[in-house]
DSSP file (Angstrom, degrees, kcal/mol; ACC not computed):
  #  RESIDUE AA STRUCTURE BP1 BP2  ACC     N-H-->O    O-->H-N    N-H-->O    O-->H-N    TCO  KAPPA ALPHA  PHI   PSI    X-CA   Y-CA   Z-CA
    1    1 A M              0   0    0      0, 0.0    19,-0.1     0, 0.0    17,-0.0   0.000 360.0 360.0 360.0  15.0   21.3   -5.9  -26.3
    2    2 A S        +     0   0    0     16,-0.1     2,-0.3     2,-0.0    16,-0.1  -0.153 360.0 164.1 -53.6 138.8   21.3   -4.8  -29.7
    3    3 A S        -     0   0    0      2,-0.1    -1,-0.0     1,-0.1     0, 0.0  -0.993  41.7-142.3-159.3 157.6   20.1   -7.1  -32.3
    4    4 A D  S    S+     0   0    0     -2,-0.3    12,-0.2     2,-0.1    -1,-0.1   0.597  71.0 109.8 -98.9  -9.5   18.9   -7.2  -36.0
    5    5 A A  S    S-     0   0    0      1,-0.1     2,-0.2     2,-0.0    -2,-0.1  -0.442  76.1-120.0 -62.7 132.1   16.3   -9.7  -35.3
    6    6 A P        -     0   0    0      0, 0.0    -1,-0.1     0, 0.0    -2,-0.1  -0.532  24.1-168.6 -73.5 139.9   12.7   -8.2  -35.5
    7    7 A L        +     0   0    0     -2,-0.2     2,-0.3     1,-0.1    -2,-0.0   0.588  67.9  43.8-102.9 -16.1   10.8   -8.6  -32.2
    8    8 A Y  S    S-     0   0    0     79,-0.0     2,-1.7     2,-0.0    -1,-0.1  -0.943  86.3-112.4-130.0 150.2    7.4   -7.7  -33.4
    9    9 A D        +     0   0    0     -2,-0.3    77,-0.3    77,-0.1    78,-0.1  -0.593  53.7 168.1 -83.8  82.9    5.4   -8.6  -36.4
   10   10 A L        -     0   0    0     -2,-1.7     3,-0.1     1,-0.1     4,-0.1  -0.607  36.5-100.0-100.9 153.9    5.4   -5.1  -38.0
   11   11 A P    >   -     0   0    0      0, 0.0     3,-1.2     0, 0.0    -1,-0.1  -0.129  56.6 -71.2 -65.3 170.4    4.3   -4.2  -41.6
   12   12 A A  T 3  S+     0   0    0      1,-0.2     3,-0.1     3,-0.0     0, 0.0  -0.246 117.9  42.5 -59.0 148.8    6.8   -3.7  -44.4
   13   13 A G  T 3  S+     0   0    0      1,-0.3     2,-0.6    -3,-0.1    -1,-0.2   0.267  83.1 106.1  97.2  -9.8    8.8   -0.5  -44.0
   14   14 A Y    <   -     0   0    0     -3,-1.2     2,-0.5    14,-0.1    -1,-0.3  -0.873  52.0-170.0-103.8 126.1    9.5   -0.7  -40.3
   15   15 A Q  E     -A   27   0A   0     12,-1.8    12,-2.4    -2,-0.6     2,-0.4  -0.962  23.9-120.8-119.4 133.7   13.2   -1.7  -39.8
   16   16 A H  E     +A   26   0A   0     -2,-0.5    10,-0.3    10,-0.3     3,-0.1  -0.593  35.0 169.3 -67.2 118.8   14.6   -2.7  -36.4
   17   17 A I  E     -     0   0A   0      8,-2.9     2,-0.3    -2,-0.4     9,-0.2   0.834  57.0 -10.7-102.4 -42.2   17.5   -0.4  -35.4
   18   18 A Y  E     -A   25   0A   0      7,-1.6     7,-2.9   -16,-0.1     2,-0.5  -0.987  43.4-148.1-161.2 143.3   18.2   -1.2  -31.7
   19   19 A S  E     -A   24   0A   0     -2,-0.3     5,-0.2     5,-0.2     2,-0.1  -0.987  20.7-175.8-114.8 127.2   17.1   -3.0  -28.6
   20   20 A G        -     0   0    0      3,-3.1     5,-0.0    -2,-0.5    -2,-0.0  -0.140  50.8 -74.3 -93.2-159.4   17.9   -1.5  -25.2
   21   21 A K  S    S-     0   0    0     -2,-0.1     3,-0.1     1,-0.1    19,-0.0   0.929 124.5  -2.4 -65.7 -42.2   17.2   -3.0  -21.8
   22   22 A V  S    S+     0   0    0      1,-0.1    16,-2.1    17,-0.1    18,-0.3   0.733 123.4  63.8-119.8 -37.2   13.5   -2.3  -21.9
   23   23 A R  E     - B   0  37A   0     14,-0.2    -3,-3.1    16,-0.1     2,-0.4  -0.622  58.0-150.9-102.4 158.0   12.8   -0.5  -25.2
   24   24 A D  E     -AB  19  36A   0     12,-2.5    12,-3.2    -2,-0.2     2,-0.4  -0.960  12.1-149.4-122.4 136.9   13.0   -1.4  -28.9
   25   25 A L  E     +AB  18  35A   0     -7,-2.9    -8,-2.9    -2,-0.4    -7,-1.6  -0.924  16.8 174.2-117.0 128.3   13.7    1.2  -31.7
   26   26 A Y  E     -AB  16  34A   0      8,-1.9     8,-3.1    -2,-0.4     2,-0.3  -0.955  28.9-125.2-130.9 144.8   12.5    1.0  -35.4
   27   27 A S  E     -AB  15  33A   0    -12,-2.4   -12,-1.8    -2,-0.3     6,-0.2  -0.714  31.4-138.9 -83.6 144.7   12.7    3.3  -38.3
   28   28 A T    >   -     0   0    0      4,-2.6     3,-1.8    -2,-0.3   -14,-0.1  -0.531  22.7-108.7 -99.5 168.6    9.4    4.0  -39.8
   29   29 A P  T 3  S+     0   0    0      0, 0.0    -1,-0.1     0, 0.0   -15,-0.1   0.835 121.5  55.8 -65.2 -27.2    8.4    4.3  -43.4
   30   30 A E  T 3  S-     0   0    0      2,-0.0     3,-0.1     1,-0.0   -17,-0.0   0.209 122.8-106.8 -90.8  20.3    8.1    8.1  -43.0
   31   31 A D  S <  S+     0   0    0     -3,-1.8    65,-0.3     1,-0.2     2,-0.2   0.819  84.6 117.7  58.6  35.8   11.7    8.2  -41.7
   32   32 A R        -     0   0    0     63,-0.1    -4,-2.6    47,-0.0     2,-0.4  -0.606  67.8 -99.4-110.7-175.6   10.6    8.8  -38.0
   33   33 A L  E     -BC  27  94A   0     61,-2.5    61,-2.9    -6,-0.2     2,-0.6  -0.861  18.0-148.5-113.8 140.2   11.3    6.4  -35.1
   34   34 A L  E     -BC  26  93A   0     -8,-3.1    -8,-1.9    -2,-0.4     2,-0.6  -0.922  15.4-161.6-101.1 115.5    8.9    3.8  -33.5
   35   35 A F  E     -BC  25  92A   0     57,-2.8    57,-1.5    -2,-0.6     2,-0.5  -0.904   7.5-169.4-103.6 124.3    9.7    3.5  -29.9
   36   36 A V  E     -BC  24  91A   0    -12,-3.2   -12,-2.5    -2,-0.6     2,-0.6  -0.942  13.0-149.1-113.0 123.7    8.3    0.2  -28.4
   37   37 A A  E     -B   23   0A   0     53,-3.1   -14,-0.2    -2,-0.5    23,-0.1  -0.818  22.1-158.1 -92.5 117.4    8.3   -0.4  -24.6
   38   38 A S        -     0   0    0    -16,-2.1    21,-0.2    -2,-0.6   -15,-0.0  -0.185  28.4-111.7 -86.3-179.7    8.6   -4.2  -24.0
   39   39 A D  S    S+     0   0    0     16,-0.2    13,-2.1    17,-0.1    16,-0.1   0.263  74.6 127.4 -93.1   8.2    7.7   -6.2  -20.9
   40   40 A R  E     -E   51   0B   0    -18,-0.3     2,-0.4    11,-0.2    11,-0.2  -0.296  53.8-134.8 -68.7 152.5   11.3   -6.9  -20.1
   41   41 A I  E     -     0   0B   0      9,-0.7     7,-2.3     7,-0.4     2,-0.5  -0.916  16.7-169.1-105.8 134.7   12.7   -6.1  -16.6
   42   42 A S  E     +E   47   0B   0     -2,-0.4     2,-0.4     5,-0.2     5,-0.2  -0.985   9.1 171.4-125.4 126.5   15.9   -4.3  -16.0
   43   43 A A  E >  S-E   46   0B   0      3,-2.4     3,-1.3    -2,-0.5    -2,-0.0  -0.988  72.6 -10.6-132.5 129.1   17.6   -4.1  -12.5
   44   44 A Y  T 3  S-     0   0    0     -2,-0.4    -1,-0.1     1,-0.3     3,-0.1   0.941 130.6 -54.3  51.1  46.8   21.1   -2.7  -11.8
   45   45 A D  T 3  S+     0   0    0      1,-0.2     2,-0.4    -3,-0.1    -1,-0.3   0.702 115.4 114.6  63.1  20.7   21.7   -2.7  -15.6
   46   46 A W  E <   -E   43   0B   0     -3,-1.3    -3,-2.4   -25,-0.0     2,-0.5  -0.980  62.8-134.1-121.2 135.0   20.8   -6.4  -16.1
   47   47 A V  E     -E   42   0B   0     -2,-0.4    -5,-0.2    -5,-0.2   -25,-0.0  -0.791  26.7-138.3 -84.0 125.9   17.9   -7.7  -18.0
   48   48 A L  E     -     0   0B   0     -7,-2.3    -7,-0.4    -2,-0.5    -1,-0.0  -0.449  13.8-119.6 -84.9 161.0   16.2  -10.3  -16.0
   49   49 A P  E    S+     0   0B   0      0, 0.0     2,-0.2     0, 0.0    -1,-0.1   0.736  91.5  65.7 -75.2 -16.8   14.9  -13.5  -17.6
   50   50 A T  E     -     0   0B   0     -9,-0.0    -9,-0.7   -10,-0.0     2,-0.3  -0.529  69.8-147.9 -95.7 166.5   11.2  -13.0  -16.7
   51   51 A T  E     -E   40   0B   0     -2,-0.2   -11,-0.2   -11,-0.2   -12,-0.0  -0.844  13.9-125.3-129.1 168.9    8.9  -10.3  -17.9
   52   52 A I    >   -     0   0    0    -13,-2.1     3,-2.0    -2,-0.3     4,-0.4  -0.961  38.1-114.5-114.7 118.7    6.0   -8.4  -16.3
   53   53 A P  T 3  S+     0   0    0      0, 0.0   -13,-0.0     0, 0.0     0, 0.0  -0.251  94.9   0.6 -55.8 131.5    2.8   -8.7  -18.5
   54   54 A D  T 3> S+     0   0    0      1,-0.1     4,-2.0     3,-0.1     5,-0.1   0.599  88.5 128.9  61.9  18.7    1.8   -5.2  -19.9
   55   55 A K  H <> S+     0   0    0     -3,-2.0     4,-3.1     2,-0.2     5,-0.3   0.950  72.8  54.1 -57.6 -50.8    4.7   -3.4  -18.3
   56   56 A G  H  > S+     0   0    0     -4,-0.4     4,-1.8     1,-0.2   -19,-0.2   0.823 106.5  51.2 -59.0 -30.2    5.5   -1.9  -21.6
   57   57 A R  H  > S+     0   0    0      2,-0.2     4,-2.3     1,-0.2    -1,-0.2   0.950 110.8  49.0 -73.2 -43.0    1.9   -0.5  -22.1
   58   58 A I  H  X S+     0   0    0     -4,-2.0     4,-2.6     2,-0.2    -2,-0.2   0.935 110.0  49.4 -63.8 -46.8    2.0    1.1  -18.7
   59   59 A L  H  X S+     0   0    0     -4,-3.1     4,-2.2     1,-0.2    -1,-0.2   0.933 113.3  48.5 -53.5 -44.0    5.5    2.7  -19.3
   60   60 A T  H  X S+     0   0    0     -4,-1.8     4,-2.3    -5,-0.3    -2,-0.2   0.887 110.6  50.0 -62.6 -39.0    4.1    4.1  -22.6
   61   61 A Q  H  X S+     0   0    0     -4,-2.3     4,-2.1     2,-0.2    -1,-0.2   0.865 111.5  49.7 -70.8 -36.0    1.0    5.3  -20.9
   62   62 A L  H  X S+     0   0    0     -4,-2.6     4,-2.1    -5,-0.2    -2,-0.2   0.911 109.5  50.0 -66.5 -40.5    3.1    7.1  -18.3
   63   63 A S  H  X S+     0   0    0     -4,-2.2     4,-2.3     2,-0.2    -2,-0.2   0.933 110.9  49.8 -62.0 -48.8    5.3    8.7  -20.8
   64   64 A L  H  X S+     0   0    0     -4,-2.3     4,-2.2     1,-0.2     5,-0.2   0.900 109.6  52.7 -54.1 -47.8    2.2   10.0  -22.8
   65   65 A W  H  X S+     0   0    0     -4,-2.1     4,-2.2     1,-0.2    -1,-0.2   0.910 109.4  46.7 -57.0 -47.8    0.7   11.3  -19.6
   66   66 A W  H  X S+     0   0    0     -4,-2.1     4,-2.5     2,-0.2    -2,-0.2   0.889 111.1  52.9 -67.1 -42.9    3.9   13.3  -18.8
   67   67 A F  H  < S+     0   0    0     -4,-2.3    -1,-0.2     1,-0.2    -2,-0.2   0.890 111.1  47.5 -62.7 -34.3    4.1   14.7  -22.4
   68   68 A K  H >< S+     0   0    0     -4,-2.2     3,-1.4    -5,-0.2    -2,-0.2   0.929 109.7  51.8 -70.2 -43.7    0.5   15.9  -22.1
   69   69 A Q  H 3< S+     0   0    0     -4,-2.2    -2,-0.2     1,-0.3    -1,-0.2   0.897 115.6  41.0 -59.6 -41.1    1.2   17.5  -18.7
   70   70 A L  T >X S+     0   0    0     -4,-2.5     4,-1.9    -5,-0.1     3,-1.9   0.250  82.2 131.5 -92.1  15.9    4.2   19.4  -20.2
   71   71 A E  T <4 S+     0   0    0     -3,-1.4    -3,-0.1     1,-0.3    -4,-0.0  -0.481  79.9  16.4 -62.4 132.9    2.5   20.2  -23.5
   72   72 A G  T 34 S+     0   0    0     -2,-0.2    -1,-0.3     2,-0.1    -2,-0.1   0.328 119.4  71.6  84.8  -8.9    3.1   24.0  -24.0
   73   73 A V  T <4 S+     0   0    0     -3,-1.9    -2,-0.2     1,-0.4    -1,-0.1   0.817 112.0   0.6-103.8 -44.4    5.9   24.1  -21.5
   74   74 A V  S  < S-     0   0    0     -4,-1.9    -1,-0.4    -7,-0.2    -2,-0.1  -0.980  76.5-118.7-152.3 131.5    8.6   22.2  -23.2
   75   75 A P        -     0   0    0      0, 0.0     2,-0.3     0, 0.0    -4,-0.0  -0.325  34.0-172.3 -70.7 153.8    8.6   20.7  -26.7
   76   76 A N        -     0   0    0      2,-0.2    19,-0.0    -9,-0.0    -9,-0.0  -0.823  34.9-107.3-139.0-177.2    9.2   16.9  -27.1
   77   77 A H  S    S+     0   0    0     -2,-0.3    18,-2.5    18,-0.1     2,-0.2   0.514  72.3 119.8 -89.6 -11.2    9.7   14.3  -29.8
   78   78 A L  E     +D   94   0A   0     16,-0.2    16,-0.2     1,-0.2    -2,-0.2  -0.407  22.5 157.8 -64.9 126.5    6.2   12.6  -29.7
   79   79 A R  E     +     0   0A   0     14,-3.0     2,-0.3     1,-0.4    15,-0.2   0.686  60.1   0.3-115.1 -35.4    4.4   12.8  -33.0
   80   80 A S  E     -D   93   0A   0     13,-1.6    13,-2.8     1,-0.1    -1,-0.4  -0.997  28.1-162.5-158.0 149.1    1.8   10.0  -33.0
   81   81 A T        +     0   0    0     -2,-0.3     2,-1.2    11,-0.2     8,-0.3   0.214  67.3 112.6-114.4  10.2    0.4    7.1  -31.0
   82   82 A S        +     0   0    0      6,-0.1    10,-0.1    11,-0.1     3,-0.0  -0.727  49.9 153.6 -81.6  94.7   -1.2    5.7  -34.3
   83   83 A V        -     0   0    0     -2,-1.2     5,-0.1     8,-0.1    -2,-0.1  -0.734  49.4 -72.1-123.4 166.4    1.1    2.6  -34.5
   84   84 A P    >   -     0   0    0      0, 0.0     3,-2.2     0, 0.0     4,-0.2  -0.311  45.9-113.6 -57.0 141.1    0.8   -0.9  -36.0
   85   85 A A  G >  S+     0   0    0      1,-0.3     3,-1.2     2,-0.2   -75,-0.1   0.750 111.2  68.1 -49.7 -31.4   -1.5   -3.3  -34.3
   86   86 A A  G 3  S+     0   0    0    -77,-0.3    -1,-0.3     1,-0.3   -77,-0.1   0.759 115.6  26.5 -61.4 -24.8    1.4   -5.5  -33.1
   87   87 A V  G X  S+     0   0    0     -3,-2.2     3,-1.7   -78,-0.1    -1,-0.3   0.122  85.3 149.7-129.0  19.5    2.5   -2.8  -30.8
   88   88 A K  T <  S+     0   0    0     -3,-1.2    -6,-0.1     1,-0.3     4,-0.1  -0.296  73.8  11.8 -59.3 129.9   -0.7   -0.8  -30.1
   89   89 A G  T 3  S+     0   0    0     -8,-0.3    -1,-0.3     2,-0.3   -28,-0.2   0.297 122.9  64.5  89.0 -12.5   -0.7    0.8  -26.6
   90   90 A R  S <  S+     0   0    0     -3,-1.7   -53,-3.1   -30,-0.1     2,-0.3   0.138  96.7  57.1-127.5  15.4    3.0    0.1  -26.0
   91   91 A A  E     -C   36   0A   0    -55,-0.2     2,-0.3    -4,-0.2    -2,-0.3  -0.964  52.3-167.4-146.5 159.9    4.6    2.3  -28.8
   92   92 A M  E     -C   35   0A   0    -57,-1.5   -57,-2.8    -2,-0.3     2,-0.5  -0.978  25.4-122.0-147.6 152.3    4.7    5.9  -30.1
   93   93 A I  E     +CD  34  80A   0    -13,-2.8   -14,-3.0    -2,-0.3   -13,-1.6  -0.823  39.3 179.3 -98.3 130.3    6.0    7.5  -33.3
   94   94 A C  E     -CD  33  78A   0    -61,-2.9   -61,-2.5    -2,-0.5   -16,-0.2  -0.884  28.5-101.2-129.0 159.7    8.7   10.1  -32.5
   95   95 A D        -     0   0    0    -18,-2.5     2,-0.6    -2,-0.3   -63,-0.1  -0.456  38.4-106.9 -74.3 159.1   10.9   12.5  -34.5
   96   96 A R        +     0   0    0    -65,-0.3     2,-0.3    -2,-0.1    -1,-0.1  -0.788  51.1 168.7 -82.2 121.7   14.5   11.8  -35.2
   97   97 A L        -     0   0    0     -2,-0.6     2,-0.7    -3,-0.0    -3,-0.0  -0.843  44.1 -97.2-127.4 165.5   16.6   14.1  -33.0
   98   98 A E        -     0   0    0     -2,-0.3     2,-0.2     1,-0.0    -2,-0.0  -0.770  45.8-135.7 -87.0 120.1   20.1   14.4  -32.0
   99   99 A M        -     0   0    0     -2,-0.7    -3,-0.0     2,-0.0    -1,-0.0  -0.533   7.5-151.0 -74.8 135.2   20.5   12.7  -28.6
  100  100 A L        -     0   0    0     -2,-0.2     2,-2.5     2,-0.1    -1,-0.0  -0.953  23.1-132.0-103.7 118.6   22.5   14.2  -25.8
  101  101 A P        +     0   0    0      0, 0.0     2,-0.4     0, 0.0    -2,-0.0  -0.410  53.5 142.3 -76.8  78.1   23.8   11.3  -23.8
  102  102 A I        -     0   0    0     -2,-2.5     2,-0.4     2,-0.0    -2,-0.1  -0.959  31.0-165.1-122.7 140.7   22.8   12.5  -20.3
  103  103 A E        -     0   0    0     -2,-0.4     2,-0.5     2,-0.0     0, 0.0  -0.987   3.7-160.3-122.7 126.7   21.5   10.3  -17.5
  104  104 A C        -     0   0    0     -2,-0.4     2,-0.5     2,-0.0    -2,-0.0  -0.954   5.2-170.7-113.8 121.5   19.8   11.7  -14.5
  105  105 A V        -     0   0    0     -2,-0.5     2,-0.5     2,-0.0    -2,-0.0  -0.943   2.6-169.4-114.3 124.5   19.6    9.6  -11.3
  106  106 A V        +     0   0    0     -2,-0.5     2,-0.4     2,-0.0    -2,-0.0  -0.968  10.7 175.8-118.9 123.3   17.4   10.9   -8.5
  107  107 A R        -     0   0    0     -2,-0.5     3,-0.1     1,-0.1    -2,-0.0  -0.969  31.2-159.3-132.4 142.8   17.6    9.1   -5.1
  108  108 A G  S    S+     0   0    0     -2,-0.4     2,-0.3     1,-0.1    -1,-0.1   0.498  84.1  41.2 -87.6  -9.8   16.0    9.8   -1.8
  109  109 A Y  S    S-     0   0    0      2,-0.0     2,-0.7    28,-0.0    28,-0.1  -0.971  90.0-103.0-141.5 149.9   18.7    7.8   -0.1
  110  110 A L  S    S+     0   0    0     -2,-0.3    26,-3.2    24,-0.2    27,-0.5  -0.655  70.3 117.2 -69.4 106.9   22.3    7.2   -0.2
  111  111 A T    >>  +     0   0    0     -2,-0.7     3,-1.5    24,-0.2     4,-0.9  -0.961  49.0  16.2-162.5 173.6   22.7    3.9   -2.0
  112  112 A G  H >> S-     0   0    0     -2,-0.3     4,-1.5     1,-0.3     3,-0.6  -0.170 125.0  -6.8  51.4-140.1   24.1    2.1   -5.0
  113  113 A S  H 3> S+     0   0    0      1,-0.3     4,-2.2     2,-0.2    -1,-0.3   0.748 135.6  58.7 -62.8 -25.3   26.7    4.1   -7.1
  114  114 A G  H <> S+     0   0    0     -3,-1.5     4,-2.9     2,-0.2    -1,-0.3   0.940 106.5  47.3 -69.7 -43.9   26.1    7.2   -5.0
  115  115 A L  H <X S+     0   0    0     -4,-0.9     4,-2.2    -3,-0.6    -2,-0.2   0.853 110.7  52.9 -64.6 -36.2   27.1    5.3   -1.9
  116  116 A T  H  X S+     0   0    0     -4,-1.5     4,-1.2     2,-0.2    -1,-0.2   0.913 112.6  44.1 -62.4 -47.4   30.2    4.0   -3.8
  117  117 A T  H  X S+     0   0    0     -4,-2.2     4,-2.3     1,-0.2     6,-0.5   0.938 112.9  51.8 -65.1 -45.0   31.3    7.5   -4.8
  118  118 A Y  H  X S+     0   0    0     -4,-2.9     4,-3.3     1,-0.2    -2,-0.2   0.908 107.1  51.9 -56.4 -43.1   30.6    8.8   -1.3
  119  119 A L  H  < S+     0   0    0     -4,-2.2    -1,-0.2     1,-0.2    -2,-0.2   0.772 114.7  44.5 -67.5 -27.4   32.7    6.1    0.4
  120  120 A E  H  < S+     0   0    0     -4,-1.2    -1,-0.2    -3,-0.4    -2,-0.2   0.833 135.0   9.1 -85.0 -31.7   35.6    7.0   -2.0
  121  121 A S  H  < S-     0   0    0     -4,-2.3    -3,-0.2     2,-0.3    -2,-0.2   0.500  84.9-122.8-129.3  -7.6   35.5   10.7   -1.8
  122  122 A R  S  < S+     0   0    0     -4,-3.3     7,-3.0    -5,-0.4     2,-0.3   0.693  87.9  82.1  66.7  17.6   33.1   11.9    0.8
  123  123 A S  E     -F  128   0C   0     -6,-0.5     2,-0.4     5,-0.2    -2,-0.3  -0.957  63.4-149.9-147.8 165.4   31.3   13.7   -1.9
  124  124 A I  E >  S-F  127   0C   0      3,-1.8     3,-2.3    -2,-0.3   -10,-0.1  -0.979  85.3 -13.6-135.5 122.1   28.8   13.2   -4.8
  125  125 A C  T 3  S-     0   0    0     -2,-0.4     3,-0.1     1,-0.3    -1,-0.0   0.822 130.8 -52.3  55.5  37.0   29.0   15.3   -8.0
  126  126 A G  T 3  S+     0   0    0      1,-0.2     2,-0.6     0, 0.0    -1,-0.3   0.298 110.2 121.9  87.7 -15.0   31.3   17.7   -6.3
  127  127 A L  E <   -F  124   0C   0     -3,-2.3    -3,-1.8     1,-0.0    -1,-0.2  -0.769  60.8-129.5 -91.7 122.1   29.2   18.3   -3.3
  128  128 A G  E     -F  123   0C   0     -2,-0.6    -5,-0.2    -5,-0.2    -6,-0.1  -0.438  22.9-161.2 -72.7 138.2   30.8   17.5    0.0
  129  129 A L        -     0   0    0     -7,-3.0    -1,-0.0    -2,-0.2     0, 0.0  -0.715  27.8 -93.8-113.1 166.4   28.7   15.3    2.4
  130  130 A P    >   -     0   0    0      0, 0.0     3,-0.6     0, 0.0     2,-0.1  -0.355  47.1-100.8 -76.6 158.7   29.1   14.8    6.2
  131  131 A P  T 3  S+     0   0    0      0, 0.0     0, 0.0     0, 0.0     0, 0.0  -0.422  96.9  39.4 -75.9 153.0   31.2   11.9    7.4
  132  132 A G  T 3   +     0   0    0      1,-0.3     2,-0.2    -2,-0.1     0, 0.0   0.499  69.5 148.3  94.5   4.7   29.7    8.7    8.7
  133  133 A L    <   -     0   0    0     -3,-0.6    -1,-0.3   -15,-0.1     2,-0.2  -0.463  26.5-166.1 -82.3 146.4   26.8    8.3    6.3
  134  134 A K    >   -     0   0    0     -2,-0.2     3,-2.3     1,-0.1   -24,-0.2  -0.644  37.5 -55.8-120.7 179.2   25.9    4.6    5.6
  135  135 A D  T 3  S+     0   0    0      1,-0.3   -24,-0.2    -2,-0.2    -1,-0.1  -0.316 127.5  16.8 -50.8 124.3   23.9    2.6    3.1
  136  136 A G  T 3         0   0    0    -26,-3.2    -1,-0.3     1,-0.1   -25,-0.1   0.454 360.0 360.0  89.6  -1.7   20.4    4.0    3.1
  137  137 A S    <         0   0    0     -3,-2.3    -2,-0.1   -27,-0.5   -26,-0.1   0.520 360.0 360.0 -62.8 360.0   21.3    7.2    4.9
């Protein structure tokens, strides 16, 4: 979903870098990153045409809560929530770090890509599973 078009009315010095399914990324005048959580909805790797009002604000507040809970346990990239007015409450200033492209999917039930993998190999991530499992097992 990357685009060079600015999505928010930000002051000079903020440059749009990338738009993902839900978040937009900008460089800041201080050479940090501005992460903005939008109200876009993503399901099964598709961005849906409708939005959920204030979803981005809620996602940001959840992230901030977790960063606070883990303070002193594990370092993180968060530096400030003092952001331009156009994105207040839905954005945070973060350090530029080297990203490790890792995704973690946690499920309580066998479904989606996990089910597909199981049906092909009777295992997930190298762990053998019993025969006869179905969608939702």
